[in-house]
MARPAPA-845821 format. One line per field, with one value per atom (N, C-alpha, C): atom name; residue number from 1; residue in one letter; x, y, z. Coordinates in nm, 4 decimals, decimal comma. Layout:
N
atomo: CA	...
num: NUM	...
residuo: A	...
east: X	...
north: Y	...
up: Z	...
//
This chain:
196
atomo: N	CA	C	N	CA	C	N	CA	C	N	CA	C	N	CA	C	N	CA	C	N	CA	C	N	CA	C	N	CA	C	N	CA	C	N	CA	C	N	CA	C	N	CA	C	N	CA	C	N	CA	C	N	CA	C	N	CA	C	N	CA	C	N	CA	C	N	CA	C	N	CA	C	N	CA	C	N	CA	C	N	CA	C	N	CA	C	N	CA	C	N	CA	C	N	CA	C	N	CA	C	N	CA	C	N	CA	C	N	CA	C	N	CA	C	N	CA	C	N	CA	C	N	CA	C	N	CA	C	N	CA	C	N	CA	C	N	CA	C	N	CA	C	N	CA	C	N	CA	C	N	CA	C	N	CA	C	N	CA	C	N	CA	C	N	CA	C	N	CA	C	N	CA	C	N	CA	C	N	CA	C	N	CA	C	N	CA	C	N	CA	C	N	CA	C	N	CA	C	N	CA	C	N	CA	C	N	CA	C	N	CA	C	N	CA	C	N	CA	C	N	CA	C	N	CA	C	N	CA	C	N	CA	C	N	CA	C	N	CA	C	N	CA	C	N	CA	C	N	CA	C	N	CA	C	N	CA	C	N	CA	C	N	CA	C	N	CA	C	N	CA	C	N	CA	C	N	CA	C	N	CA	C	N	CA	C	N	CA	C	N	CA	C	N	CA	C	N	CA	C	N	CA	C	N	CA	C	N	CA	C	N	CA	C	N	CA	C	N	CA	C	N	CA	C	N	CA	C	N	CA	C	N	CA	C	N	CA	C	N	CA	C	N	CA	C	N	CA	C	N	CA	C	N	CA	C	N	CA	C	N	CA	C	N	CA	C	N	CA	C	N	CA	C	N	CA	C	N	CA	C	N	CA	C	N	CA	C	N	CA	C	N	CA	C	N	CA	C	N	CA	C	N	CA	C	N	CA	C	N	CA	C	N	CA	C	N	CA	C	N	CA	C	N	CA	C	N	CA	C	N	CA	C	N	CA	C	N	CA	C	N	CA	C	N	CA	C	N	CA	C	N	CA	C	N	CA	C	N	CA	C	N	CA	C	N	CA	C	N	CA	C	N	CA	C	N	CA	C	N	CA	C	N	CA	C	N	CA	C	N	CA	C	N	CA	C	N	CA	C	N	CA	C	N	CA	C	N	CA	C	N	CA	C	N	CA	C	N	CA	C	N	CA	C	N	CA	C	N	CA	C	N	CA	C	N	CA	C	N	CA	C	N	CA	C	N	CA	C	N	CA	C	N	CA	C	N	CA	C	N	CA	C	N	CA	C	N	CA	C	N	CA	C	N	CA	C	N	CA	C	N	CA	C	N	CA	C	N	CA	C	N	CA	C	N	CA	C	N	CA	C	N	CA	C	N	CA	C	N	CA	C	N	CA	C	N	CA	C	N	CA	C	N	CA	C	N	CA	C	N	CA	C	N	CA	C	N	CA	C	N	CA	C	N	CA	C	N	CA	C	N	CA	C	N	CA	C	N	CA	C	N	CA	C	N	CA	C	N	CA	C	N	CA	C	N	CA	C	N	CA	C	N	CA	C
num: 1	1	1	2	2	2	3	3	3	4	4	4	5	5	5	6	6	6	7	7	7	8	8	8	9	9	9	10	10	10	11	11	11	12	12	12	13	13	13	14	14	14	15	15	15	16	16	16	17	17	17	18	18	18	19	19	19	20	20	20	21	21	21	22	22	22	23	23	23	24	24	24	25	25	25	26	26	26	27	27	27	28	28	28	29	29	29	30	30	30	31	31	31	32	32	32	33	33	33	34	34	34	35	35	35	36	36	36	37	37	37	38	38	38	39	39	39	40	40	40	41	41	41	42	42	42	43	43	43	44	44	44	45	45	45	46	46	46	47	47	47	48	48	48	49	49	49	50	50	50	51	51	51	52	52	52	53	53	53	54	54	54	55	55	55	56	56	56	57	57	57	58	58	58	59	59	59	60	60	60	61	61	61	62	62	62	63	63	63	64	64	64	65	65	65	66	66	66	67	67	67	68	68	68	69	69	69	70	70	70	71	71	71	72	72	72	73	73	73	74	74	74	75	75	75	76	76	76	77	77	77	78	78	78	79	79	79	80	80	80	81	81	81	82	82	82	83	83	83	84	84	84	85	85	85	86	86	86	87	87	87	88	88	88	89	89	89	90	90	90	91	91	91	92	92	92	93	93	93	94	94	94	95	95	95	96	96	96	97	97	97	98	98	98	99	99	99	100	100	100	101	101	101	102	102	102	103	103	103	104	104	104	105	105	105	106	106	106	107	107	107	108	108	108	109	109	109	110	110	110	111	111	111	112	112	112	113	113	113	114	114	114	115	115	115	116	116	116	117	117	117	118	118	118	119	119	119	120	120	120	121	121	121	122	122	122	123	123	123	124	124	124	125	125	125	126	126	126	127	127	127	128	128	128	129	129	129	130	130	130	131	131	131	132	132	132	133	133	133	134	134	134	135	135	135	136	136	136	137	137	137	138	138	138	139	139	139	140	140	140	141	141	141	142	142	142	143	143	143	144	144	144	145	145	145	146	146	146	147	147	147	148	148	148	149	149	149	150	150	150	151	151	151	152	152	152	153	153	153	154	154	154	155	155	155	156	156	156	157	157	157	158	158	158	159	159	159	160	160	160	161	161	161	162	162	162	163	163	163	164	164	164	165	165	165	166	166	166	167	167	167	168	168	168	169	169	169	170	170	170	171	171	171	172	172	172	173	173	173	174	174	174	175	175	175	176	176	176	177	177	177	178	178	178	179	179	179	180	180	180	181	181	181	182	182	182	183	183	183	184	184	184	185	185	185	186	186	186	187	187	187	188	188	188	189	189	189	190	190	190	191	191	191	192	192	192	193	193	193	194	194	194	195	195	195	196	196	196
residuo: M	M	M	R	R	R	I	I	I	R	R	R	S	S	S	S	S	S	A	A	A	L	L	L	L	L	L	A	A	A	A	A	A	V	V	V	L	L	L	L	L	L	A	A	A	S	S	S	G	G	G	A	A	A	A	A	A	P	P	P	L	L	L	R	R	R	S	S	S	A	A	A	P	P	P	E	E	E	T	T	T	T	T	T	P	P	P	P	P	P	P	P	P	R	R	R	P	P	P	T	T	T	P	P	P	A	A	A	M	M	M	T	T	T	P	P	P	L	L	L	R	R	R	D	D	D	G	G	G	Q	Q	Q	H	H	H	D	D	D	F	F	F	D	D	D	F	F	F	L	L	L	L	L	L	G	G	G	K	K	K	W	W	W	K	K	K	Y	Y	Y	H	H	H	L	L	L	K	K	K	R	R	R	L	L	L	Q	Q	Q	N	N	N	P	P	P	L	L	L	T	T	T	G	G	G	S	S	S	T	T	T	N	N	N	W	W	W	I	I	I	E	E	E	F	F	F	D	D	D	G	G	G	V	V	V	G	G	G	D	D	D	C	C	C	R	R	R	P	P	P	L	L	L	W	W	W	N	N	N	G	G	G	N	N	N	A	A	A	Q	Q	Q	I	I	I	D	D	D	E	E	E	F	F	F	D	D	D	V	V	V	N	N	N	G	G	G	P	P	P	T	T	T	G	G	G	H	H	H	I	I	I	L	L	L	G	G	G	L	L	L	T	T	T	L	L	L	R	R	R	L	L	L	Y	Y	Y	N	N	N	P	P	P	S	S	S	S	S	S	R	R	R	Q	Q	Q	W	W	W	S	S	S	L	L	L	N	N	N	W	W	W	A	A	A	N	N	N	A	A	A	A	A	A	K	K	K	G	G	G	T	T	T	L	L	L	D	D	D	V	V	V	P	P	P	T	T	T	I	I	I	G	G	G	S	S	S	F	F	F	K	K	K	D	D	D	G	G	G	K	K	K	G	G	G	E	E	E	F	F	F	Y	Y	Y	D	D	D	Q	Q	Q	E	E	E	S	S	S	F	F	F	N	N	N	G	G	G	R	R	R	T	T	T	I	I	I	L	L	L	V	V	V	R	R	R	Y	Y	Y	E	E	E	W	W	W	T	T	T	R	R	R	A	A	A	T	T	T	T	T	T	S	S	S	S	S	S	P	P	P	H	H	H	F	F	F	E	E	E	Q	Q	Q	S	S	S	F	F	F	S	S	S	D	D	D	D	D	D	G	G	G	G	G	G	K	K	K	T	T	T	W	W	W	E	E	E	V	V	V	N	N	N	W	W	W	I	I	I	T	T	T	D	D	D	Q	Q	Q	V	V	V	R	R	R	V	V	V	K	K	K	E	E	E
east: 8,8549	8,8663	8,8383	8,7647	8,7342	8,8493	8,9598	9,0684	9,1676	9,1729	9,2771	9,2551	9,1066	9,0665	9,0829	9,1289	9,0929	9,3090	9,3090	9,5003	9,5673	9,4778	9,5226	9,5227	9,3903	9,3628	9,4718	9,4922	9,5721	9,7402	9,7303	9,8624	9,8746	9,7848	9,7165	9,7202	9,6986	9,6792	9,8407	9,8468	10,0670	10,1677	10,1559	10,2163	10,1113	10,0653	9,9445	10,0426	10,0609	10,1030	10,0443	9,8969	9,7900	9,8026	9,7456	9,7902	9,6971	9,7300	9,6503	9,5498	9,4288	9,2828	9,3371	9,2269	9,3152	9,1904	9,1821	9,0445	9,0491	9,0477	9,0036	9,0332	8,9191	8,9780	9,0884	9,1587	9,2628	9,1877	9,1924	9,1835	9,2644	9,1601	9,2634	9,2256	9,2851	9,2877	9,1952	9,1215	9,0003	9,1255	9,0737	9,1001	9,1301	9,2610	9,2834	9,1837	9,1754	9,1011	9,1746	9,1038	9,1705	9,1202	9,1104	9,1099	8,9747	8,9650	8,7882	8,6818	8,7274	8,6390	8,6581	8,6552	8,7285	8,5592	8,5067	8,3549	8,4098	8,3591	8,3425	8,3431	8,4440	8,3502	8,3231	8,1662	8,0557	8,1610	8,1532	8,1840	8,1160	8,0517	7,9157	7,9282	8,0152	8,0187	8,1771	8,2815	8,4478	8,4201	8,3338	8,3158	8,2396	8,2300	8,1265	8,2381	8,3833	8,4623	8,5254	8,3772	8,3866	8,2609	8,2045	8,0312	8,0888	8,0090	8,0356	8,1477	8,1763	8,2314	8,4021	8,3981	8,5662	8,6234	8,7448	8,8087	8,9264	8,9282	9,0210	9,1179	9,2592	9,3718	9,4002	9,4369	9,4300	9,5960	9,6212	9,7191	9,6936	9,7062	9,6514	9,7836	9,8088	9,9564	9,9262	10,0047	9,9962	9,9690	10,0048	10,0319	10,0709	9,9503	10,0132	10,0122	10,0966	10,1431	10,2597	10,3286	10,4071	10,5585	10,5433	10,7086	10,6783	10,5627	10,5488	10,5829	10,6261	10,6647	10,5877	10,5522	10,4355	10,3082	10,2904	10,1644	10,1206	9,9652	9,8542	9,7955	9,7943	9,7179	9,5591	9,5291	9,3908	9,3459	9,2103	9,1769	9,0553	8,9722	8,8142	8,7396	8,6144	8,5981	8,4353	8,4004	8,3096	8,2423	8,1053	8,0212	8,0002	7,9867	7,9574	7,8398	7,7147	7,6530	7,5693	7,4894	7,4792	7,3703	7,3335	7,2120	7,1622	7,0598	7,0169	7,0836	7,0477	7,0868	7,2283	7,2986	7,4033	7,5397	7,4118	7,5369	7,5104	7,5390	7,5381	7,5418	7,6332	7,6757	7,7243	7,7075	7,6801	7,8337	7,8861	8,0468	8,0881	8,0252	8,0684	8,1403	8,2133	8,3340	8,3639	8,4224	8,4465	8,5311	8,6765	8,7737	8,8478	8,9609	8,9707	9,1285	9,1489	9,3187	9,3362	9,4924	9,4787	9,4580	9,4375	9,4116	9,2214	9,1703	9,0221	8,9824	8,8265	8,7458	8,7146	8,6873	8,6473	8,5341	8,4193	8,3080	8,2535	8,2886	8,2404	8,2088	8,1418	8,1284	8,1383	8,1009	8,1662	8,0336	7,9551	7,8702	7,9365	7,9214	8,0022	7,8212	7,8949	7,7321	7,7916	7,7460	7,8330	7,7014	7,7194	7,7234	7,7130	7,5503	7,5744	7,6204	7,5588	7,6608	7,7611	7,8556	8,0340	8,0726	8,0383	8,0906	8,1734	8,1390	8,2420	8,1881	8,2762	8,2225	8,2601	8,1732	8,2026	8,1746	8,2964	8,2973	8,3014	8,1733	8,1577	8,1650	8,2663	8,3389	8,2354	8,1807	8,1284	8,1795	8,2410	8,2952	8,2186	8,1728	8,0170	8,0948	8,1326	8,2375	8,2365	8,2394	8,1652	8,0032	7,9552	7,7928	7,7707	7,9038	7,8491	7,9397	7,8888	7,9243	8,0646	8,1824	8,2957	8,3447	8,3789	8,3850	8,3915	8,2896	8,2907	8,4072	8,4939	8,6181	8,5869	8,6165	8,5308	8,6354	8,6173	8,6956	8,6169	8,7446	8,7488	8,8252	8,7949	8,8865	8,9654	9,0626	9,1153	9,2624	9,2544	9,3784	9,3781	9,2807	9,2488	9,2942	9,3287	9,3505	9,2394	9,2004	9,0752	9,1342	9,1323	9,2046	9,0429	9,0352	8,9878	9,0409	9,0190	9,0324	8,9302	8,9813	8,8999	9,0466	8,9528	8,9954	8,8839	9,0061	8,9556	9,0500	8,9553	9,0310	9,1444	9,2650	9,3199	9,4161	9,4228	9,4565	9,4415	9,3334	9,3458	9,4034	9,4676	9,5028	9,4208	9,4068	9,3178	9,4665	9,4327	9,5067	9,4030	9,5146	9,4738	9,4261	9,2907	9,3023	9,3516	9,3518	9,3848	9,3624	9,2564	9,2219	9,3393	9,3454	9,3629	9,3452	9,2987	9,2744	9,3230	9,4002	9,4643	9,4281	9,4669	9,4908	9,2942	9,2031	9,0910	9,0445	9,1392	9,0923	9,1153	9,1790	9,2268	9,1341	9,1334	9,0856	9,1150	9,2358	9,2873	9,2783	9,1569	9,2026	9,2693	9,3309	9,4330	9,3786	9,3933	9,3784	9,4403	9,5027	9,5763	9,5089	9,4834	9,4680	9,5988	9,5723	9,7257	9,6761	9,7432	9,7228	9,8444	9,8361	9,9318	9,8566	10,0264	9,9139	10,0563	10,1169	10,1820	10,1279	9,9698	9,8674	9,9226	9,9712	9,9804	10,1259	10,2391	10,3842	10,4364	10,3902	10,4100	10,2797	10,2919	10,1551	10,1943	10,1669	10,2137	10,0539	10,1403	10,0337	10,0254	9,8811	9,8905	9,7339	9,7129	9,5942	9,6153	9,6522	9,6449	9,5425	9,4644	9,3963	9,4385	9,4258	9,4110	9,3370	9,2654	9,1097	9,1195	9,0664	9,0113	8,9481	8,8820	8,7440	8,7316	8,5958	8,5333	8,4304	8,4489	8,3607	8,2939	8,1723	7,9852	7,9593
north: 9,2223	9,2572	9,4165	9,4829	9,6138	9,7147	9,6130	9,7106	9,6836	9,5905	9,5558	9,6576	9,6771	9,7649	9,9327	9,9388	10,0621	10,0939	9,9517	10,0267	10,0122	9,9091	9,9082	10,0344	10,1298	10,2464	10,3397	10,2964	10,4740	10,3848	10,2625	10,2773	10,3314	10,3329	10,3272	10,4838	10,5883	10,7317	10,7341	10,7348	10,7742	10,7046	10,6425	10,6344	10,6828	10,7300	10,8666	11,0099	10,9716	11,1453	11,2426	11,2010	11,2630	11,2509	11,3691	11,3737	11,2822	11,2105	11,1629	11,2093	11,1484	11,1839	11,2281	11,3804	11,3752	11,3527	11,3678	11,2920	11,4373	11,5205	11,6893	11,8061	11,8608	11,9814	12,0999	12,1496	12,3029	12,3548	12,4314	12,5440	12,6668	12,7658	12,8839	12,9814	13,0753	13,2177	13,3073	13,4040	13,4599	13,5297	13,6310	13,6773	13,8413	13,8944	14,0443	14,0821	14,2268	14,3295	14,3935	14,4047	14,4965	14,6374	14,7174	14,8033	14,7859	14,6506	14,6888	14,6573	14,5661	14,4889	14,6496	14,7240	14,8795	14,9273	15,0014	15,0520	15,1812	15,2713	15,3516	15,4800	15,5591	15,7155	15,7604	15,8554	15,9180	16,1000	16,1349	16,2487	16,3290	16,3488	16,3987	16,5609	16,5819	16,7389	16,7603	16,7102	16,7396	16,8487	16,9094	17,0120	17,1108	17,1525	17,2539	17,3207	17,3201	17,4516	17,5707	17,4795	17,5664	17,6598	17,6339	17,7789	17,8634	17,9717	18,1312	18,2046	18,3068	18,4339	18,4107	18,3806	18,3784	18,5202	18,5735	18,6202	18,5148	18,5357	18,3673	18,4566	18,3720	18,4014	18,3187	18,2809	18,2344	18,2057	18,1048	18,1237	18,0403	18,0440	17,8782	17,8993	17,7751	17,7101	17,7600	17,8462	17,9329	17,7660	17,6532	17,5898	17,4834	17,3720	17,2109	17,1721	17,0831	16,9240	16,9795	17,1094	17,1410	17,1869	17,2073	17,2733	17,3592	17,4210	17,5814	17,6321	17,7603	17,7949	17,9191	17,9400	18,1030	18,0704	18,1614	18,1622	18,2759	18,2853	18,3808	18,3901	18,4875	18,5101	18,5922	18,5653	18,5935	18,6642	18,7309	18,7349	18,7760	18,7409	18,7597	18,7009	18,6979	18,6312	18,5177	18,4762	18,3772	18,3300	18,2126	18,2504	18,0637	18,0030	17,8551	17,8368	17,7657	17,7884	17,5933	17,5201	17,4340	17,4366	17,2796	17,1986	17,0868	17,1106	16,8690	16,8227	16,9217	16,8670	16,9194	16,9293	16,9132	16,7628	16,6832	16,6209	16,6836	16,8034	16,9039	17,0426	17,0849	17,2573	17,2991	17,4522	17,4949	17,6074	17,6275	17,7449	17,8220	17,9390	18,0132	18,0797	18,1389	18,1631	18,2655	18,4131	18,5167	18,5774	18,5877	18,5698	18,7172	18,7966	18,8433	18,8245	18,7736	18,8487	18,9231	18,9079	18,9876	18,9566	18,7907	18,7127	18,7398	18,7732	18,7939	18,7614	18,6901	18,6926	18,5179	18,4892	18,3719	18,3491	18,3004	18,3140	18,1691	18,0787	17,9534	17,8912	17,7892	17,7189	17,5490	17,5082	17,3829	17,3155	17,2320	17,1656	17,0346	17,0550	16,9084	16,8093	16,7245	16,5867	16,4848	16,4281	16,3394	16,2178	16,1740	16,0047	15,8689	15,9285	15,8454	15,7208	15,6609	15,5276	15,4442	15,4980	15,5093	15,6051	15,7111	15,8151	15,8617	15,9378	15,9859	16,1015	16,2159	16,3557	16,3782	16,4216	16,3858	16,5555	16,5496	16,7592	16,7788	16,8436	16,8492	17,0970	17,0854	17,1873	17,2665	17,4030	17,4644	17,5712	17,6325	17,7285	17,7842	17,9734	18,0292	17,9951	18,0105	18,0504	17,9211	17,7611	17,6388	17,6695	17,6685	17,6636	17,4733	17,4208	17,2098	17,2121	17,0836	17,0655	16,9964	16,9487	16,8963	16,7688	16,6830	16,5422	16,5697	16,4812	16,4933	16,4061	16,4557	16,4266	16,3877	16,2365	16,1785	16,1394	16,1594	16,0847	16,1460	16,1474	16,1717	16,2458	16,2610	16,3231	16,2344	16,2334	16,1400	16,1972	16,2045	16,2440	16,4466	16,4799	16,6050	16,6430	16,5610	16,6167	16,5011	16,6535	16,5410	16,5368	16,3627	16,3865	16,2991	16,3903	16,3719	16,3552	16,2539	16,2304	16,2181	16,1838	16,1642	16,1536	16,0976	16,0835	16,1367	16,2414	16,3175	16,3422	16,4364	16,4101	16,6069	16,6303	16,6937	16,7550	16,8186	16,8309	16,7153	16,6095	16,5289	16,4137	16,3636	16,2940	16,2966	16,1061	16,0754	16,1807	16,1269	16,1940	16,2158	16,2235	16,2044	16,2890	16,3504	16,4523	16,4243	16,5292	16,4698	16,6621	16,6668	16,7675	16,7345	16,8534	16,8845	16,9317	16,9125	17,0424	16,9821	17,0794	17,1070	17,1933	17,2693	17,3215	17,3551	17,2542	17,2371	17,2950	17,3169	17,3491	17,4816	17,5309	17,6859	17,7791	17,9045	18,0528	18,0474	17,9806	17,9917	17,8909	17,8260	17,6242	17,6853	17,5329	17,5571	17,4841	17,4947	17,3724	17,3916	17,2824	17,2358	17,1229	17,1997	17,0913	17,0222	16,8868	16,8775	16,7428	16,7700	16,6630	16,5928	16,4302	16,3244	16,2606	16,2758	16,1828	16,0922	16,0300	15,9222	15,8143	15,8266	15,7245	15,7307	15,8698	15,9292	15,8982	15,8550	15,8244	15,9886	16,0301	16,1969	16,3108	16,3860	16,4763	16,6608	16,7227	16,8788	16,9789	17,0268	17,1049	17,2689	17,2549	17,3834	17,4823	17,4739	17,5731	17,5960	17,6759	17,6711	17,7685	17,7578	17,8622	17,8339	18,0095	18,0001	18,0977	18,0296	18,1581	18,1476	18,3185	18,3614	18,3695	18,3669	18,4139	18,4816	18,5739	18,6993	18,6919	18,7782	18,7329	18,8405	18,8244	18,8774	18,9406
up: 20,9540	20,8337	20,8329	20,9267	20,8747	20,9788	21,0627	21,0982	20,9825	20,9126	20,7883	20,6922	20,6213	20,5517	20,5540	20,7027	20,7903	20,7351	20,7790	20,8009	20,6442	20,5744	20,4095	20,3110	20,3942	20,3038	20,3808	20,5006	20,5499	20,4532	20,4721	20,3692	20,2376	20,1480	20,0387	20,0414	20,0903	20,1839	20,1719	20,2570	20,3030	20,1657	20,0523	19,9623	19,8840	19,8420	19,7117	19,7664	19,9060	19,9296	20,0144	20,0171	20,0720	20,1934	20,2734	20,3659	20,4741	20,5773	20,7130	20,7849	20,7826	20,8668	20,9521	21,0238	21,1266	21,2690	21,3632	21,4795	21,4602	21,5254	21,5741	21,4945	21,4116	21,3412	21,3813	21,3163	21,3459	21,3776	21,5006	21,4966	21,4739	21,3569	21,3099	21,3618	21,3784	21,4279	21,3562	21,4278	21,3591	21,2541	21,1716	21,0144	21,1684	21,0352	21,1122	21,0782	21,0693	21,0411	20,9186	20,7987	20,6790	20,6470	20,5557	20,5091	20,5012	20,3858	20,3586	20,5039	20,5773	20,6766	20,8034	20,8050	20,8382	20,8615	20,9567	20,9229	20,8626	20,7510	20,6981	20,7323	20,7823	20,8177	20,7871	20,9158	20,8194	20,8196	20,6647	20,6119	20,5578	20,5958	20,6076	20,6004	20,7281	20,7529	20,7413	20,6407	20,6004	20,5563	20,5149	20,4356	20,4711	20,5799	20,6743	20,6569	20,7100	20,7013	20,5722	20,4846	20,3739	20,4039	20,4180	20,4852	20,5106	20,4562	20,4710	20,3471	20,4055	20,2228	20,2664	20,1951	20,1441	20,0864	20,1215	19,9817	19,9307	19,7913	19,7058	19,6676	19,6317	19,5961	19,5289	19,3406	19,2933	19,2082	19,2097	19,1113	19,0190	18,8915	18,7657	18,6617	18,6549	18,5539	18,4184	18,3109	18,1605	18,1558	18,1473	18,0058	18,1160	18,1649	18,2336	18,1402	18,1948	18,1077	18,0264	17,9949	17,9337	17,9172	18,0752	18,1391	18,1700	18,1413	18,2354	18,3781	18,3726	18,5042	18,5251	18,4046	18,3865	18,4940	18,5879	18,6962	18,6133	18,6868	18,6500	18,7508	18,8696	18,9396	18,9716	19,0074	18,9822	19,1609	19,2005	19,3262	19,3097	19,4356	19,4552	19,5527	19,5528	19,6564	19,6406	19,7141	19,7417	19,8383	19,8181	19,9200	19,8940	20,0029	20,0264	20,1012	19,9924	20,1222	20,1168	20,2442	20,2552	20,1813	20,1165	20,1219	20,1252	20,1166	20,1476	20,2886	20,3716	20,5613	20,5880	20,4938	20,4395	20,3997	20,2955	20,1793	20,0863	20,0728	19,9131	20,0044	19,8948	19,9200	19,8050	19,7739	19,6146	19,6473	19,6444	19,6009	19,5488	19,5170	19,4207	19,4606	19,3108	19,2808	19,2195	19,2049	19,1577	19,1365	19,0428	19,0306	18,9122	18,9433	18,8099	18,8147	18,7238	18,6857	18,5384	18,4986	18,3760	18,2863	18,2589	18,1651	18,1297	18,2857	18,2220	18,3440	18,3519	18,5010	18,4699	18,6230	18,6521	18,6780	18,6637	18,7556	18,7564	18,8891	18,8467	18,9453	18,9890	19,0813	19,1511	19,2583	19,2647	19,3246	19,2875	19,3515	19,4550	19,5564	19,5983	19,6277	19,6524	19,6872	19,7724	19,8777	19,9691	19,9802	19,9562	19,9258	20,0165	20,1418	20,2298	20,2372	20,1426	20,0805	20,1383	20,0010	19,9842	20,0934	20,1562	20,2295	20,1606	20,0483	19,9360	19,9005	19,8801	19,8030	19,6342	19,6001	19,4133	19,4364	19,3641	19,3591	19,2218	19,1679	19,0428	19,0299	18,9299	18,8637	18,7582	18,7727	18,5969	18,6088	18,4901	18,4817	18,3727	18,4208	18,3097	18,1955	18,1827	17,9699	17,9272	17,9476	17,9673	17,9534	18,0857	18,1560	18,1372	18,1772	18,1927	18,3127	18,3031	18,5135	18,4462	18,5078	18,4243	18,5239	18,4738	18,5416	18,6456	18,7345	18,9355	18,9542	19,0350	19,1270	19,2345	19,2510	19,3864	19,4847	19,6579	19,7448	19,8694	19,9283	20,0937	20,1405	20,2987	20,4148	20,4421	20,4704	20,6101	20,6670	20,7877	20,9182	20,8407	20,8352	20,7342	20,6540	20,5736	20,4102	20,3693	20,2129	20,1331	19,9677	19,9883	19,8374	19,7692	19,6310	19,4727	19,4330	19,3004	19,1975	19,0878	18,9749	18,8406	18,7145	18,6353	18,4788	18,3322	18,2817	18,1916	18,0743	17,9779	17,8404	17,8367	17,8503	17,8488	17,6868	17,5779	17,4902	17,4042	17,4028	17,2970	17,3574	17,5630	17,5562	17,7170	17,7424	17,9215	17,9808	18,1399	18,1640	18,3755	18,4538	18,6219	18,6571	18,7016	18,8009	18,9417	19,0074	19,1942	19,2357	19,3024	19,3738	19,5683	19,5836	19,7512	19,8596	19,9590	20,0799	20,1410	20,2152	20,3823	20,4276	20,5424	20,6869	20,6754	20,6690	20,6901	20,8040	20,9152	21,1015	21,0818	20,9847	21,0307	20,9090	20,9389	20,9042	20,7573	20,7360	20,5755	20,4682	20,4685	20,4119	20,2848	20,2167	20,1380	20,0190	19,8690	19,7632	19,6611	19,5946	19,5212	19,3782	19,2767	19,1526	19,0621	19,0273	18,9893	18,8915	18,7465	18,6572	18,7094	18,6076	18,5618	18,4533	18,3266	18,2064	18,2099	18,3014	18,2900	18,4047	18,5101	18,5529	18,7010	18,7485	18,8344	18,9497	18,8833	18,8890	18,9301	18,8637	18,9123	18,8971	18,9370	18,9505	18,9231	18,8511	18,8226	18,8614	18,9920	19,0567	18,9041	18,9350	18,8591	18,8447	18,9607	19,0319	19,2020	19,2441	19,4348	19,4255	19,5221	19,6041	19,7401	19,7788	19,9168	19,9401	20,0613	20,1396	20,2533	20,2409	20,3611	20,4362	20,5188	20,5723	20,5944	20,5802	20,5827	20,6677	20,8194	20,9148	20,8715	20,8902	20,8787	20,9222
//
């Protein structure tokens, strides 16, 4: 009776379209590593290249996101110091140009859990910290993003650091008002290290 029941069950399963039972489970290969599975790299010292005293040359687009091509140039000095045993930095910035004086600072904070930096800019004219721009370095290039309001519209902001291994690092700020499809550079800073 059991043999007939087994045969009957197999016939019913086949007729219903169900897969036949297998005697041994299939072995599947282990999953391939994905970016989410790859351990995050420790970036605590990624901004160490900025420690020390600097001469700055800054170009700022006069009216971002309007099609403007008028750039204003500034020159000045700065000083970057470590805090919290390298988990933070304070970077002071003092430049002058034809439209006035910019006195600002960047407070950089490293999050050891996410292994990302938040870059917090403050201009002495406002006296408040702006929205933090968050990101990290990969292959010698730092990319940092935030979302903020500009002229009544919500835009994306990107900071890029390059030439980090040289004595003249390069910084660019860009805005996007189309969700990151296109970017307009509106602030360029080139630094030259001042020898102590």
